[in-house]
Backbone as XML, in Angstrom:
<?xml version="1.0"?>
<chain id="A" units="angstrom">
  <residue number="1" name="MET">
    <atom name="N" x="97.043" y="68.513" z="-2.823"/>
    <atom name="CA" x="96.929" y="67.069" z="-2.682"/>
    <atom name="C" x="97.524" y="66.363" z="-3.892"/>
  </residue>
  <residue number="2" name="LYS">
    <atom name="N" x="97.203" y="66.847" z="-5.096"/>
    <atom name="CA" x="97.716" y="66.202" z="-6.301"/>
    <atom name="C" x="99.237" y="66.307" z="-6.370"/>
  </residue>
  <residue number="3" name="ARG">
    <atom name="N" x="99.760" y="67.435" z="-5.927"/>
    <atom name="CA" x="101.208" y="67.635" z="-5.964"/>
    <atom name="C" x="101.907" y="66.657" z="-5.031"/>
  </residue>
  <residue number="4" name="THR">
    <atom name="N" x="101.334" y="66.410" z="-3.874"/>
    <atom name="CA" x="101.920" y="65.482" z="-2.916"/>
    <atom name="C" x="101.927" y="64.061" z="-3.467"/>
  </residue>
  <residue number="5" name="VAL">
    <atom name="N" x="100.826" y="63.661" z="-4.063"/>
    <atom name="CA" x="100.738" y="62.314" z="-4.627"/>
    <atom name="C" x="101.718" y="62.168" z="-5.785"/>
  </residue>
  <residue number="6" name="LEU">
    <atom name="N" x="101.805" y="63.176" z="-6.624"/>
    <atom name="CA" x="102.717" y="63.119" z="-7.763"/>
    <atom name="C" x="104.170" y="63.064" z="-7.309"/>
  </residue>
  <residue number="7" name="SER">
    <atom name="N" x="104.540" y="63.881" z="-6.345"/>
    <atom name="CA" x="105.925" y="63.864" z="-5.867"/>
    <atom name="C" x="106.247" y="62.547" z="-5.165"/>
  </residue>
  <residue number="8" name="THR">
    <atom name="N" x="105.279" y="61.979" z="-4.463"/>
    <atom name="CA" x="105.489" y="60.680" z="-3.827"/>
    <atom name="C" x="105.725" y="59.600" z="-4.870"/>
  </residue>
  <residue number="9" name="LEU">
    <atom name="N" x="104.947" y="59.625" z="-5.937"/>
    <atom name="CA" x="105.131" y="58.641" z="-7.003"/>
    <atom name="C" x="106.455" y="58.838" z="-7.730"/>
  </residue>
  <residue number="10" name="LEU">
    <atom name="N" x="106.860" y="60.095" z="-7.913"/>
    <atom name="CA" x="108.118" y="60.368" z="-8.594"/>
    <atom name="C" x="109.326" y="59.887" z="-7.794"/>
  </residue>
  <residue number="11" name="VAL">
    <atom name="N" x="109.181" y="59.735" z="-6.505"/>
    <atom name="CA" x="110.269" y="59.232" z="-5.681"/>
    <atom name="C" x="110.143" y="57.720" z="-5.477"/>
  </residue>
  <residue number="12" name="THR">
    <atom name="N" x="108.942" y="57.237" z="-5.246"/>
    <atom name="CA" x="108.728" y="55.835" z="-4.902"/>
    <atom name="C" x="108.991" y="54.890" z="-6.068"/>
  </residue>
  <residue number="13" name="VAL">
    <atom name="N" x="108.505" y="55.224" z="-7.240"/>
    <atom name="CA" x="108.647" y="54.321" z="-8.386"/>
    <atom name="C" x="110.123" y="54.097" z="-8.753"/>
  </residue>
  <residue number="14" name="PRO">
    <atom name="N" x="110.941" y="55.155" z="-8.926"/>
    <atom name="CA" x="112.348" y="54.881" z="-9.232"/>
    <atom name="C" x="113.082" y="54.160" z="-8.104"/>
  </residue>
  <residue number="15" name="MET">
    <atom name="N" x="112.706" y="54.435" z="-6.856"/>
    <atom name="CA" x="113.355" y="53.766" z="-5.742"/>
    <atom name="C" x="113.058" y="52.265" z="-5.757"/>
  </residue>
  <residue number="16" name="CYS">
    <atom name="N" x="111.818" y="51.915" z="-6.033"/>
    <atom name="CA" x="111.457" y="50.499" z="-6.116"/>
    <atom name="C" x="112.141" y="49.830" z="-7.315"/>
  </residue>
  <residue number="17" name="LEU">
    <atom name="N" x="112.206" y="50.522" z="-8.436"/>
    <atom name="CA" x="112.890" y="49.976" z="-9.607"/>
    <atom name="C" x="114.385" y="49.788" z="-9.344"/>
  </residue>
  <residue number="18" name="ALA">
    <atom name="N" x="114.993" y="50.723" z="-8.649"/>
    <atom name="CA" x="116.411" y="50.604" z="-8.323"/>
    <atom name="C" x="116.660" y="49.429" z="-7.374"/>
  </residue>
  <residue number="19" name="GLY">
    <atom name="N" x="115.778" y="49.247" z="-6.411"/>
    <atom name="CA" x="115.912" y="48.112" z="-5.502"/>
    <atom name="C" x="115.782" y="46.787" z="-6.232"/>
  </residue>
  <residue number="20" name="TYR">
    <atom name="N" x="114.818" y="46.723" z="-7.136"/>
    <atom name="CA" x="114.640" y="45.502" z="-7.941"/>
    <atom name="C" x="115.866" y="45.247" z="-8.809"/>
  </residue>
  <residue number="21" name="ALA">
    <atom name="N" x="116.367" y="46.294" z="-9.465"/>
    <atom name="CA" x="117.534" y="46.140" z="-10.331"/>
    <atom name="C" x="118.769" y="45.730" z="-9.531"/>
  </residue>
  <residue number="22" name="ALA">
    <atom name="N" x="118.931" y="46.291" z="-8.348"/>
    <atom name="CA" x="120.104" y="45.969" z="-7.534"/>
    <atom name="C" x="120.085" y="44.525" z="-7.055"/>
  </residue>
  <residue number="23" name="LEU">
    <atom name="N" x="118.907" y="44.030" z="-6.731"/>
    <atom name="CA" x="118.836" y="42.684" z="-6.153"/>
    <atom name="C" x="118.621" y="41.581" z="-7.180"/>
  </residue>
  <residue number="24" name="PHE">
    <atom name="N" x="118.004" y="41.885" z="-8.323"/>
    <atom name="CA" x="117.661" y="40.826" z="-9.266"/>
    <atom name="C" x="118.278" y="40.972" z="-10.653"/>
  </residue>
  <residue number="25" name="VAL">
    <atom name="N" x="118.593" y="42.172" z="-11.090"/>
    <atom name="CA" x="119.105" y="42.387" z="-12.437"/>
    <atom name="C" x="120.634" y="42.429" z="-12.462"/>
  </residue>
  <residue number="26" name="ALA">
    <atom name="N" x="121.248" y="42.993" z="-11.440"/>
    <atom name="CA" x="122.708" y="43.133" z="-11.407"/>
    <atom name="C" x="123.370" y="41.758" z="-11.426"/>
  </residue>
  <residue number="27" name="PRO">
    <atom name="N" x="124.433" y="41.600" z="-12.201"/>
    <atom name="CA" x="125.106" y="40.298" z="-12.263"/>
    <atom name="C" x="125.883" y="39.997" z="-10.979"/>
  </residue>
  <residue number="28" name="ASP">
    <atom name="N" x="126.098" y="38.724" z="-10.747"/>
    <atom name="CA" x="126.887" y="38.314" z="-9.586"/>
    <atom name="C" x="128.344" y="38.690" z="-9.787"/>
  </residue>
  <residue number="29" name="GLU">
    <atom name="N" x="128.965" y="39.110" z="-8.699"/>
    <atom name="CA" x="130.392" y="39.391" z="-8.729"/>
    <atom name="C" x="131.120" y="38.061" z="-8.590"/>
  </residue>
  <residue number="30" name="ARG">
    <atom name="N" x="132.275" y="37.936" z="-9.195"/>
    <atom name="CA" x="132.953" y="36.643" z="-9.285"/>
    <atom name="C" x="133.353" y="36.092" z="-7.915"/>
  </residue>
  <residue number="31" name="THR">
    <atom name="N" x="133.800" y="36.930" z="-7.015"/>
    <atom name="CA" x="134.294" y="36.457" z="-5.719"/>
    <atom name="C" x="133.201" y="36.410" z="-4.656"/>
  </residue>
  <residue number="32" name="MET">
    <atom name="N" x="132.417" y="37.486" z="-4.544"/>
    <atom name="CA" x="131.456" y="37.597" z="-3.448"/>
    <atom name="C" x="130.056" y="37.121" z="-3.824"/>
  </residue>
  <residue number="33" name="HIS">
    <atom name="N" x="129.797" y="36.893" z="-5.065"/>
    <atom name="CA" x="128.512" y="36.415" z="-5.585"/>
    <atom name="C" x="127.379" y="37.359" z="-5.189"/>
  </residue>
  <residue number="34" name="ALA">
    <atom name="N" x="126.329" y="36.835" z="-4.582"/>
    <atom name="CA" x="125.132" y="37.634" z="-4.301"/>
    <atom name="C" x="125.354" y="38.671" z="-3.203"/>
  </residue>
  <residue number="35" name="ALA">
    <atom name="N" x="126.349" y="38.477" z="-2.348"/>
    <atom name="CA" x="126.591" y="39.429" z="-1.266"/>
    <atom name="C" x="126.948" y="40.809" z="-1.802"/>
  </residue>
  <residue number="36" name="GLN">
    <atom name="N" x="127.598" y="40.857" z="-2.952"/>
    <atom name="CA" x="127.971" y="42.141" z="-3.548"/>
    <atom name="C" x="126.741" y="42.954" z="-3.946"/>
  </residue>
  <residue number="37" name="ARG">
    <atom name="N" x="125.690" y="42.290" z="-4.405"/>
    <atom name="CA" x="124.493" y="43.001" z="-4.861"/>
    <atom name="C" x="123.780" y="43.715" z="-3.715"/>
  </residue>
  <residue number="38" name="ILE">
    <atom name="N" x="123.954" y="43.233" z="-2.495"/>
    <atom name="CA" x="123.340" y="43.882" z="-1.345"/>
    <atom name="C" x="123.909" y="45.289" z="-1.167"/>
  </residue>
  <residue number="39" name="PHE">
    <atom name="N" x="125.180" y="45.475" z="-1.489"/>
    <atom name="CA" x="125.805" y="46.791" z="-1.383"/>
    <atom name="C" x="125.157" y="47.798" z="-2.328"/>
  </residue>
  <residue number="40" name="TYR">
    <atom name="N" x="124.679" y="47.345" z="-3.477"/>
    <atom name="CA" x="124.046" y="48.252" z="-4.436"/>
    <atom name="C" x="122.785" y="48.883" z="-3.867"/>
  </residue>
  <residue number="41" name="PHE">
    <atom name="N" x="122.178" y="48.259" z="-2.906"/>
    <atom name="CA" x="120.967" y="48.794" z="-2.276"/>
    <atom name="C" x="121.292" y="49.538" z="-0.980"/>
  </residue>
  <residue number="42" name="HIS">
    <atom name="N" x="122.162" y="48.971" z="-0.158"/>
    <atom name="CA" x="122.390" y="49.526" z="1.173"/>
    <atom name="C" x="123.284" y="50.767" z="1.194"/>
  </residue>
  <residue number="43" name="VAL">
    <atom name="N" x="124.260" y="50.851" z="0.325"/>
    <atom name="CA" x="125.145" y="52.020" z="0.332"/>
    <atom name="C" x="124.386" y="53.294" z="-0.053"/>
  </residue>
  <residue number="44" name="PRO">
    <atom name="N" x="123.568" y="53.298" z="-1.131"/>
    <atom name="CA" x="122.784" y="54.510" z="-1.407"/>
    <atom name="C" x="121.784" y="54.838" z="-0.290"/>
  </residue>
  <residue number="45" name="SER">
    <atom name="N" x="121.231" y="53.811" z="0.350"/>
    <atom name="CA" x="120.327" y="54.063" z="1.482"/>
    <atom name="C" x="121.074" y="54.726" z="2.631"/>
  </residue>
  <residue number="46" name="TRP">
    <atom name="N" x="122.286" y="54.284" z="2.882"/>
    <atom name="CA" x="123.109" y="54.857" z="3.939"/>
    <atom name="C" x="123.434" y="56.319" z="3.631"/>
  </residue>
  <residue number="47" name="ILE">
    <atom name="N" x="123.787" y="56.600" z="2.384"/>
    <atom name="CA" x="124.112" y="57.973" z="1.986"/>
    <atom name="C" x="122.889" y="58.871" z="2.145"/>
  </residue>
  <residue number="48" name="ALA">
    <atom name="N" x="121.730" y="58.402" z="1.701"/>
    <atom name="CA" x="120.500" y="59.197" z="1.824"/>
    <atom name="C" x="120.152" y="59.452" z="3.285"/>
  </residue>
  <residue number="49" name="MET">
    <atom name="N" x="120.377" y="58.458" z="4.142"/>
    <atom name="CA" x="120.083" y="58.625" z="5.560"/>
    <atom name="C" x="120.975" y="59.696" z="6.182"/>
  </residue>
  <residue number="50" name="PHE">
    <atom name="N" x="122.257" y="59.690" z="5.858"/>
    <atom name="CA" x="123.161" y="60.691" z="6.410"/>
    <atom name="C" x="122.864" y="62.083" z="5.868"/>
  </residue>
  <residue number="51" name="VAL">
    <atom name="N" x="122.523" y="62.191" z="4.597"/>
    <atom name="CA" x="122.161" y="63.495" z="4.034"/>
    <atom name="C" x="120.917" y="64.041" z="4.741"/>
  </residue>
  <residue number="52" name="ALA">
    <atom name="N" x="119.904" y="63.200" z="4.923"/>
    <atom name="CA" x="118.682" y="63.632" z="5.604"/>
    <atom name="C" x="118.965" y="64.027" z="7.044"/>
  </residue>
  <residue number="53" name="PHE">
    <atom name="N" x="119.825" y="63.269" z="7.729"/>
    <atom name="CA" x="120.168" y="63.596" z="9.109"/>
    <atom name="C" x="120.846" y="64.959" z="9.204"/>
  </residue>
  <residue number="54" name="PHE">
    <atom name="N" x="121.812" y="65.216" z="8.330"/>
    <atom name="CA" x="122.533" y="66.480" z="8.397"/>
    <atom name="C" x="121.661" y="67.658" z="7.984"/>
  </residue>
  <residue number="55" name="ILE">
    <atom name="N" x="120.765" y="67.471" z="7.047"/>
    <atom name="CA" x="119.817" y="68.541" z="6.689"/>
    <atom name="C" x="118.934" y="68.867" z="7.882"/>
  </residue>
  <residue number="56" name="ALA">
    <atom name="N" x="118.427" y="67.829" z="8.561"/>
    <atom name="CA" x="117.587" y="68.052" z="9.736"/>
    <atom name="C" x="118.381" y="68.698" z="10.867"/>
  </residue>
  <residue number="57" name="ALA">
    <atom name="N" x="119.605" y="68.271" z="11.075"/>
    <atom name="CA" x="120.423" y="68.836" z="12.145"/>
    <atom name="C" x="120.736" y="70.305" z="11.873"/>
  </residue>
  <residue number="58" name="ILE">
    <atom name="N" x="121.104" y="70.627" z="10.642"/>
    <atom name="CA" x="121.397" y="72.022" z="10.302"/>
    <atom name="C" x="120.141" y="72.876" z="10.420"/>
  </residue>
  <residue number="59" name="GLY">
    <atom name="N" x="119.006" y="72.360" z="9.993"/>
    <atom name="CA" x="117.746" y="73.097" z="10.130"/>
    <atom name="C" x="117.377" y="73.339" z="11.581"/>
  </residue>
  <residue number="60" name="ASN">
    <atom name="N" x="117.589" y="72.339" z="12.431"/>
    <atom name="CA" x="117.291" y="72.503" z="13.858"/>
    <atom name="C" x="118.224" y="73.514" z="14.508"/>
  </residue>
  <residue number="61" name="ILE">
    <atom name="N" x="119.490" y="73.462" z="14.166"/>
    <atom name="CA" x="120.439" y="74.434" z="14.724"/>
    <atom name="C" x="120.096" y="75.844" z="14.254"/>
  </residue>
  <residue number="62" name="ALA">
    <atom name="N" x="119.756" y="75.987" z="12.989"/>
    <atom name="CA" x="119.372" y="77.307" z="12.473"/>
    <atom name="C" x="118.119" y="77.828" z="13.174"/>
  </residue>
  <residue number="63" name="TYR">
    <atom name="N" x="117.156" y="76.944" z="13.414"/>
    <atom name="CA" x="115.937" y="77.368" z="14.111"/>
    <atom name="C" x="116.243" y="77.787" z="15.551"/>
  </residue>
  <residue number="64" name="LEU">
    <atom name="N" x="117.033" y="76.992" z="16.250"/>
    <atom name="CA" x="117.317" y="77.303" z="17.647"/>
    <atom name="C" x="118.153" y="78.567" z="17.799"/>
  </residue>
  <residue number="65" name="THR">
    <atom name="N" x="119.041" y="78.844" z="16.875"/>
    <atom name="CA" x="119.841" y="80.054" z="16.972"/>
    <atom name="C" x="119.084" y="81.302" z="16.527"/>
  </residue>
  <residue number="66" name="SER">
    <atom name="N" x="117.958" y="81.135" z="15.838"/>
    <atom name="CA" x="117.203" y="82.296" z="15.367"/>
    <atom name="C" x="116.091" y="82.712" z="16.324"/>
  </residue>
  <residue number="67" name="LEU">
    <atom name="N" x="115.933" y="82.012" z="17.431"/>
    <atom name="CA" x="114.895" y="82.388" z="18.389"/>
    <atom name="C" x="115.235" y="83.732" z="19.016"/>
  </residue>
  <residue number="68" name="THR">
    <atom name="N" x="114.265" y="84.601" z="19.093"/>
    <atom name="CA" x="114.456" y="85.914" z="19.706"/>
    <atom name="C" x="113.813" y="85.902" z="21.088"/>
  </residue>
  <residue number="69" name="GLU">
    <atom name="N" x="113.959" y="87.007" z="21.778"/>
    <atom name="CA" x="113.332" y="87.120" z="23.097"/>
    <atom name="C" x="111.824" y="86.989" z="22.990"/>
  </residue>
  <residue number="70" name="MET">
    <atom name="N" x="111.222" y="87.577" z="21.940"/>
    <atom name="CA" x="109.778" y="87.476" z="21.774"/>
    <atom name="C" x="109.383" y="86.023" z="21.484"/>
  </residue>
  <residue number="71" name="GLY">
    <atom name="N" x="110.185" y="85.342" z="20.674"/>
    <atom name="CA" x="109.903" y="83.955" z="20.379"/>
    <atom name="C" x="109.990" y="83.083" z="21.604"/>
  </residue>
  <residue number="72" name="LEU">
    <atom name="N" x="110.958" y="83.358" z="22.456"/>
    <atom name="CA" x="111.079" y="82.601" z="23.704"/>
    <atom name="C" x="109.909" y="82.884" z="24.630"/>
  </residue>
  <residue number="73" name="ALA">
    <atom name="N" x="109.429" y="84.149" z="24.644"/>
    <atom name="CA" x="108.283" y="84.497" z="25.494"/>
    <atom name="C" x="107.034" y="83.767" z="25.024"/>
  </residue>
  <residue number="74" name="LYS">
    <atom name="N" x="106.863" y="83.622" z="23.704"/>
    <atom name="CA" x="105.697" y="82.912" z="23.180"/>
    <atom name="C" x="105.753" y="81.433" z="23.545"/>
  </residue>
  <residue number="75" name="CYS">
    <atom name="N" x="106.950" y="80.891" z="23.647"/>
    <atom name="CA" x="107.101" y="79.480" z="23.993"/>
    <atom name="C" x="106.918" y="79.247" z="25.480"/>
  </residue>
  <residue number="76" name="GLY">
    <atom name="N" x="106.877" y="80.308" z="26.272"/>
    <atom name="CA" x="106.740" y="80.169" z="27.716"/>
    <atom name="C" x="108.065" y="79.977" z="28.405"/>
  </residue>
  <residue number="77" name="ARG">
    <atom name="N" x="109.138" y="80.304" z="27.753"/>
    <atom name="CA" x="110.462" y="80.107" z="28.347"/>
    <atom name="C" x="110.880" y="81.287" z="29.205"/>
  </residue>
  <residue number="78" name="ARG">
    <atom name="N" x="110.271" y="82.465" z="28.981"/>
    <atom name="CA" x="110.624" y="83.641" z="29.782"/>
    <atom name="C" x="109.394" y="84.351" z="30.242"/>
  </residue>
</chain>
């Protein structure tokens, strides 16, 4: 339990600080002004989402390809 809470805090606190810094601390860009600061938050979120998706997809493919006849029988497939 303590490990879960600690790991959650180790991820949540820097993420919140980064969001605050991206939206309020980063200076305005000369041409796009405040619209540029939105990219500082959304692009890393987009990258993290794609990394998580591909990790999950690779894990699911690995699981499905590793099923044996006994594993399928336990699932009720045969």
